[in-house]
C-alpha positions as CSV (number, residue, x, y, z in Angstrom):
1,M,-21.0,10.9,-8.6
2,R,-18.4,9.8,-6.2
3,V,-16.0,6.9,-6.4
4,F,-14.0,5.7,-3.3
5,L,-11.0,3.5,-3.8
6,I,-9.4,1.9,-0.7
7,V,-6.1,0.1,-0.8
8,I,-5.6,-2.1,2.2
9,D,-1.8,-2.0,2.1
10,S,-0.3,-5.5,1.6
11,F,-3.5,-7.5,1.9
12,G,-2.5,-10.3,-0.4
13,I,-4.8,-13.4,-1.0
14,G,-2.4,-16.0,-2.2
15,E,0.8,-16.5,-4.2
16,M,0.9,-15.6,-7.9
17,P,2.2,-18.2,-10.4
18,D,5.6,-16.5,-10.5
19,A,6.0,-16.3,-6.7
20,A,9.1,-18.6,-6.8
21,K,11.0,-16.0,-8.8
22,F,10.6,-13.6,-5.8
23,G,11.2,-16.3,-3.1
24,D,7.6,-16.1,-2.0
25,V,6.3,-19.7,-2.5
26,G,3.7,-20.4,0.2
27,S,2.9,-16.7,0.8
28,D,-0.8,-16.1,1.5
29,T,-1.3,-13.1,3.7
30,Y,-5.0,-13.5,4.3
31,G,-5.1,-17.3,4.3
32,N,-2.1,-17.8,6.6
33,I,-3.4,-15.2,9.1
34,C,-6.7,-17.1,9.2
35,R,-4.9,-20.4,9.7
36,E,-2.5,-19.2,12.4
37,V,-4.4,-16.7,14.5
38,G,-7.9,-16.3,13.0
39,V,-9.6,-13.1,11.9
40,S,-13.2,-12.0,11.9
41,L,-14.2,-9.8,8.8
42,P,-18.0,-10.2,8.5
43,V,-18.4,-7.1,6.3
44,L,-15.6,-7.9,3.8
45,V,-16.8,-11.5,3.7
46,S,-20.4,-10.4,3.0
47,L,-19.0,-8.3,0.1
48,G,-17.5,-11.5,-1.4
49,L,-13.9,-11.7,-0.1
50,N,-14.1,-15.4,0.6
51,N,-15.8,-16.1,-2.7
52,I,-12.8,-14.9,-4.7
53,D,-10.9,-17.5,-6.7
54,G,-8.5,-19.5,-4.5
55,V,-9.5,-17.9,-1.2
56,A,-11.9,-20.5,0.4
57,K,-9.9,-23.1,2.2
58,R,-10.0,-25.8,5.0
59,Y,-7.0,-26.3,7.1
60,P,-5.8,-29.4,9.0
61,N,-6.1,-27.5,12.3
62,G,-9.9,-27.2,11.8
63,K,-9.9,-23.5,10.7
64,E,-11.6,-22.6,7.5
65,I,-12.4,-19.8,5.1
66,L,-15.9,-20.2,3.9
67,P,-17.7,-18.3,1.0
68,V,-21.1,-16.8,1.4
69,P,-24.2,-17.7,-0.7
70,N,-25.0,-14.2,-2.0
71,P,-22.1,-11.7,-1.9
72,H,-23.2,-8.0,-2.0
73,A,-20.3,-6.8,-4.3
74,A,-18.7,-7.7,-7.6
75,Y,-15.6,-9.7,-6.6
76,G,-12.4,-11.1,-8.1
77,R,-8.7,-11.2,-7.8
78,L,-6.0,-9.2,-9.7
79,Q,-2.7,-10.4,-10.9
80,E,0.0,-7.8,-11.2
81,K,1.6,-7.3,-14.7
82,T,4.6,-5.3,-13.4
83,F,7.4,-7.6,-12.4
84,A,7.6,-6.3,-8.9
85,K,6.0,-6.5,-5.5
86,D,6.5,-3.0,-4.1
87,T,4.2,-0.1,-3.1
88,T,5.2,2.2,-5.9
89,A,4.7,-0.4,-8.7
90,G,1.5,-1.6,-7.2
91,H,-0.1,1.8,-6.8
92,Y,1.1,2.9,-10.3
93,E,-0.5,-0.1,-11.8
94,I,-3.7,0.4,-9.9
95,A,-3.7,3.9,-11.4
96,G,-3.2,2.5,-14.9
97,L,0.6,2.8,-15.3
98,V,2.4,-0.5,-15.8
99,L,6.2,-0.2,-15.4
100,E,8.2,-1.9,-18.1
101,H,11.3,-1.5,-16.0
102,P,10.5,-1.6,-12.3
103,Y,12.7,0.6,-10.0
104,R,16.0,-0.9,-8.8
105,I,16.2,-3.0,-5.6
106,Y,19.4,-2.9,-3.6
107,K,20.8,-5.3,-1.0
108,K,23.2,-2.5,0.0
109,F,24.2,0.7,-1.7
110,P,27.6,0.6,-3.6
111,P,30.5,2.7,-2.3
112,D,30.2,5.3,-5.1
113,V,26.5,5.8,-4.3
114,V,27.2,6.2,-0.5
115,A,30.0,8.7,-1.2
116,D,27.7,10.8,-3.3
117,L,24.9,10.5,-0.7
118,E,27.3,11.7,2.1
119,R,28.6,14.5,0.0
120,K,25.2,15.8,-1.0
121,A,23.6,15.3,2.5
122,K,26.7,16.6,4.3
123,T,26.8,13.7,6.8
124,H,28.2,10.2,7.2
125,F,25.8,7.2,7.5
126,L,25.6,4.1,9.7
127,G,24.2,0.8,8.5
128,N,23.9,0.5,4.7
129,E,22.2,-2.9,4.6
130,A,18.9,-4.5,3.9
131,A,17.1,-4.7,7.3
132,S,13.8,-4.5,9.1
133,G,13.4,-0.8,10.2
134,T,12.3,-1.6,13.7
135,E,15.2,-4.1,14.2
136,I,18.0,-1.9,12.8
137,I,17.1,1.1,15.0
138,Q,17.3,-1.1,18.1
139,R,20.7,-2.5,16.9
140,L,22.3,0.7,15.7
141,G,20.4,3.2,17.9
142,P,23.1,3.5,20.6
143,E,25.8,4.1,18.0
144,H,23.6,6.7,16.3
145,L,23.1,8.5,19.7
146,R,26.9,8.4,20.2
147,T,28.0,9.6,16.7
148,G,25.0,11.6,15.6
149,Y,25.1,9.9,12.2
150,P,21.8,8.8,10.6
151,I,21.1,5.2,9.8
152,L,20.9,4.2,6.1
153,Y,19.1,1.0,5.1
154,T,16.9,-0.6,2.4
155,S,14.7,-3.7,2.0
156,Q,13.5,-6.1,-0.7
157,D,11.6,-3.0,-2.0
158,S,12.8,-0.2,-4.2
159,V,13.5,2.1,-1.3
160,L,16.3,4.0,0.5
161,Q,15.4,4.7,4.1
162,I,17.1,7.1,6.5
163,A,16.3,6.8,10.2
164,A,17.3,9.2,13.0
165,D,16.4,10.0,16.6
166,T,14.7,13.4,16.6
167,S,16.7,14.4,19.7
168,V,19.9,13.9,17.7
169,I,18.8,15.0,14.2
170,P,15.7,17.3,14.3
171,L,12.9,16.4,12.0
172,E,13.5,19.2,9.5
173,R,17.2,18.3,9.2
174,L,16.2,14.6,8.6
175,Y,13.9,15.8,5.8
176,E,16.7,17.9,4.3
177,I,19.0,14.9,4.3
178,C,16.3,12.8,2.5
179,E,15.6,15.6,0.0
180,A,19.4,15.7,-0.8
181,T,19.4,11.9,-1.1
182,R,16.4,11.9,-3.4
183,G,18.5,14.0,-5.8
184,V,21.2,11.4,-5.9
185,M,18.9,8.3,-6.4
186,V,17.8,9.0,-10.0
187,G,18.6,7.7,-13.4
188,E,20.3,4.3,-13.3
189,R,20.5,4.5,-9.5
190,A,16.8,5.3,-9.1
191,V,14.8,3.9,-6.3
192,G,11.0,4.3,-6.2
193,R,11.0,6.1,-2.8
194,V,13.4,7.7,-0.3
195,I,11.8,7.5,3.1
196,A,12.5,9.6,6.2
197,R,12.1,7.3,9.3
198,P,12.2,9.4,12.5
199,F,12.2,7.8,15.9
200,I,12.7,8.6,19.6
201,H,14.2,6.7,22.5
202,E,12.6,5.9,25.9
203,N,13.8,3.5,28.6
204,G,16.5,2.0,26.4
205,K,14.0,1.3,23.5
206,F,13.9,3.0,20.1
207,I,10.4,3.8,18.9
208,R,9.3,5.1,15.5
209,T,7.2,8.2,15.4
210,E,4.3,8.9,12.9
211,D,6.3,11.7,11.1
212,R,7.5,9.4,8.3
213,K,7.8,11.2,5.0
214,D,8.1,9.6,1.5
215,Y,10.0,11.2,-1.4
216,A,8.9,9.4,-4.5
217,L,9.9,10.0,-8.1
218,E,7.2,11.5,-10.4
219,P,5.3,8.8,-12.2
220,P,7.1,8.1,-15.5
221,G,3.9,8.2,-17.5
222,K,0.2,9.3,-17.4
223,T,-2.0,7.9,-14.6
224,M,-5.7,7.9,-14.1
225,L,-5.2,10.7,-11.6
226,D,-3.9,12.9,-14.4
227,T,-6.7,11.8,-16.7
228,L,-9.4,12.5,-14.1
229,T,-8.0,15.9,-13.2
230,E,-7.7,16.9,-16.9
231,N,-11.3,16.1,-17.3
232,G,-12.5,18.2,-14.3
233,V,-12.9,15.4,-11.7
234,C,-11.9,16.4,-8.2
235,V,-9.2,13.9,-7.0
236,V,-8.8,13.6,-3.2
237,S,-6.1,11.5,-1.6
238,V,-5.9,10.0,1.9
239,G,-2.8,8.6,3.6
240,K,0.5,8.2,1.6
241,I,-1.2,8.4,-1.9
242,S,0.0,12.0,-2.5
243,D,3.6,11.0,-1.6
244,I,3.5,8.0,-4.0
245,F,2.3,10.2,-6.9
246,C,4.3,13.3,-5.9
247,G,1.0,15.1,-5.6
248,R,0.5,14.9,-9.3
249,G,-3.2,14.9,-10.4
250,I,-4.4,15.4,-6.8
251,A,-6.5,18.4,-5.9
252,E,-6.8,17.8,-2.1
253,S,-4.6,15.7,0.1
254,H,-5.1,14.4,3.7
255,H,-2.0,13.0,5.3
256,T,-2.7,10.6,8.1
257,G,-0.6,9.0,10.9
258,N,-2.4,5.7,11.1
259,N,-5.5,3.7,9.9
260,A,-7.8,5.1,12.5
261,E,-7.2,8.6,11.2
262,G,-7.5,7.4,7.6
263,L,-10.8,5.8,8.3
264,Q,-12.1,8.9,10.1
265,V,-11.1,11.1,7.1
266,L,-12.8,8.6,4.8
267,Q,-16.0,8.8,6.8
268,S,-15.9,12.5,6.8
269,L,-15.4,12.7,3.1
270,A,-18.3,10.2,2.6
271,D,-20.4,12.8,4.6
272,S,-19.3,16.0,2.9
273,L,-17.7,15.5,-0.5
274,A,-20.1,16.6,-3.2
275,E,-18.5,14.7,-6.1
276,G,-15.2,13.3,-7.2
277,F,-12.7,10.5,-6.7
278,V,-11.2,9.5,-3.3
279,F,-8.0,7.4,-3.3
280,V,-7.2,6.0,0.2
281,N,-4.2,4.0,1.5
282,L,-4.5,2.2,4.8
283,V,-0.9,1.4,5.7
284,D,-0.9,-0.1,9.2
285,T,-1.4,-3.7,7.9
286,D,1.9,-3.4,6.0
287,M,4.1,-1.0,8.0
288,L,3.2,-2.0,11.6
289,Y,2.4,-5.7,11.2
290,G,3.3,-7.3,7.9
291,H,7.0,-6.2,8.0
292,R,7.2,-7.1,11.7
293,N,5.8,-10.6,11.2
294,N,3.0,-9.8,13.7
295,A,0.1,-11.9,12.5
296,K,-2.1,-11.0,15.5
297,G,-1.5,-7.3,15.0
298,Y,-2.3,-7.7,11.2
299,A,-5.5,-9.5,12.0
300,A,-6.5,-6.7,14.5
301,A,-5.8,-4.0,11.9
302,L,-8.0,-5.9,9.4
303,E,-10.8,-6.1,11.9
304,E,-10.5,-2.4,12.7
305,I,-11.1,-1.7,9.0
306,D,-14.0,-4.1,8.8
307,V,-15.7,-2.6,11.9
308,A,-15.5,0.9,10.3
309,L,-16.9,-0.1,6.9
310,P,-20.6,-0.2,7.8
311,R,-20.6,3.5,8.9
312,I,-18.9,4.4,5.6
313,L,-21.0,2.2,3.3
314,A,-24.2,3.6,4.9
315,K,-23.3,7.0,3.6
316,L,-23.0,5.9,0.0
317,R,-25.4,7.7,-2.4
318,E,-27.4,6.2,-5.2
319,D,-24.7,6.6,-7.8
320,D,-21.6,6.1,-5.6
321,V,-19.1,3.3,-6.1
322,F,-16.9,1.8,-3.4
323,I,-13.8,-0.3,-4.4
324,I,-11.5,-2.2,-2.1
325,T,-8.2,-3.7,-3.2
326,A,-4.5,-4.0,-2.2
327,D,-1.1,-3.3,-3.8
328,H,0.9,-6.5,-3.0
329,G,1.2,-9.0,-0.1
330,C,3.2,-9.0,3.1
331,D,2.6,-12.3,4.8
332,P,3.4,-12.0,8.5
333,T,3.5,-15.7,9.0
334,T,6.6,-16.5,6.8
335,E,10.2,-16.0,7.7
336,S,10.5,-13.1,5.3
337,T,9.8,-9.6,6.6
338,D,9.4,-8.2,3.1
339,H,6.5,-7.9,0.6
340,S,5.3,-11.0,-1.1
341,R,4.2,-11.6,-4.7
342,E,0.5,-12.3,-4.3
343,Y,-2.8,-11.8,-6.0
344,V,-4.8,-9.0,-4.5
345,P,-8.6,-8.8,-3.9
346,L,-11.0,-6.7,-5.9
347,L,-14.4,-5.8,-4.3
348,I,-16.7,-3.3,-6.0
349,S,-19.9,-2.3,-4.3
350,G,-22.7,0.2,-4.8
351,K,-26.3,0.4,-5.7
352,R,-25.5,0.3,-9.4
353,I,-23.2,-2.6,-9.1
354,N,-24.0,-6.2,-10.2
355,P,-22.7,-8.6,-7.5
356,I,-21.0,-11.0,-9.9
357,D,-17.8,-13.1,-9.9
358,L,-15.2,-11.4,-12.0
359,G,-12.8,-14.3,-11.7
360,T,-9.0,-13.7,-12.1
361,L,-8.1,-10.5,-14.0
362,N,-4.7,-9.9,-15.4
363,G,-3.5,-6.4,-14.3
364,F,-4.2,-4.1,-11.4
365,D,-4.8,-1.5,-14.2
366,H,-8.4,-2.9,-14.6
367,I,-9.2,-0.6,-11.7
368,A,-8.0,2.5,-13.5
369,K,-10.0,1.5,-16.6
370,F,-13.1,1.0,-14.6
371,V,-12.8,4.2,-12.6
372,C,-12.2,6.3,-15.8
373,A,-15.2,4.6,-17.5
374,L,-17.4,5.5,-14.5
375,F,-16.5,9.2,-14.9
376,G,-17.0,9.0,-18.7
377,V,-13.3,9.5,-19.6
378,G,-12.4,5.9,-20.6
379,T,-13.8,3.2,-22.8
380,D,-13.2,-0.1,-21.0
381,A,-16.5,-1.6,-22.2
382,N,-15.6,-5.1,-21.0
383,I,-15.3,-4.7,-17.3
384,F,-17.7,-1.7,-17.2
385,Q,-20.5,-3.5,-19.0
386,K,-20.2,-6.6,-16.8
387,I,-20.3,-4.8,-13.5
388,M,-22.9,-2.0,-14.0
389,R,-26.6,-2.7,-13.6
390,R,-28.6,-1.8,-16.7
């Protein structure tokens, strides 16, 4: 048997009840993209995307999101238990690990932290602020070229990011700086991820490369990846999954530079993998478009995924299961450039799956329980018995 789990990064479907606590009232990544620029997702819609609680809408401008009569998948929405809206917390919860104390979020790093970072990394830093990554390299890029100092910044996520032009600080040196930084950002100072953000400059513009590297903390508890591996299930990761989980519980990892590569790897695995669990993150929606408030680009990235799905779904075997979800929102139509506290979709398809309405489920960890039950290493009779054909 094979189970494929695809996370469309930041594909939220409407604000959660506590969105006001995060400053995210009005956030609806999918709905607002449909309203502002429109998006055509016939495959996702046929699976049941528009049938999920709260998704179908009619807007004053005449645009609408309509359900379909007979969805092909089991469908529902998930509400996050962890009091967070970041990548690490979202993926951990998908994998069955709910954080009681989410990692710290900084607006800027305190002087004592910066002093320790500079001492360990043997460099000075520019910046030290919460900022959009693409904006801060344009603003501080010239000073970086002049001084040779890397740019330090964060966001409304539990991250510490270090950006550098590779003609000034070679890639390996940037990675060394990030590794040293990771060693500082632990304990009470801990952030979920330290991220290397290399860029280049051309014609006065500063452009990110695809050599990003994430340095995450090891998960502070057991995940479904650990459970599956302990029980002899081959776990394969695609995209940044291995970085998020520090490689733990993963037998085979495929790092990718963009969604096109990730979808190609997924198609190849659907062709060749004998059995096991495939965990995929498709990041372009979040990294390239959500954080840059580019609704048209976000819509195009969703359509790229939708176009690729038939080729992948056609390769599913009799006992395969295909799951689509997200880890948080990142509404490109709001003023904020940060993640948003939203429900995420859950679509489960396969020849053994009952195409039923799952309603609203409390906890992304329902996915972990279901996946473990599929492989016979868990006992979530509730969701398992509902979804599986007898």
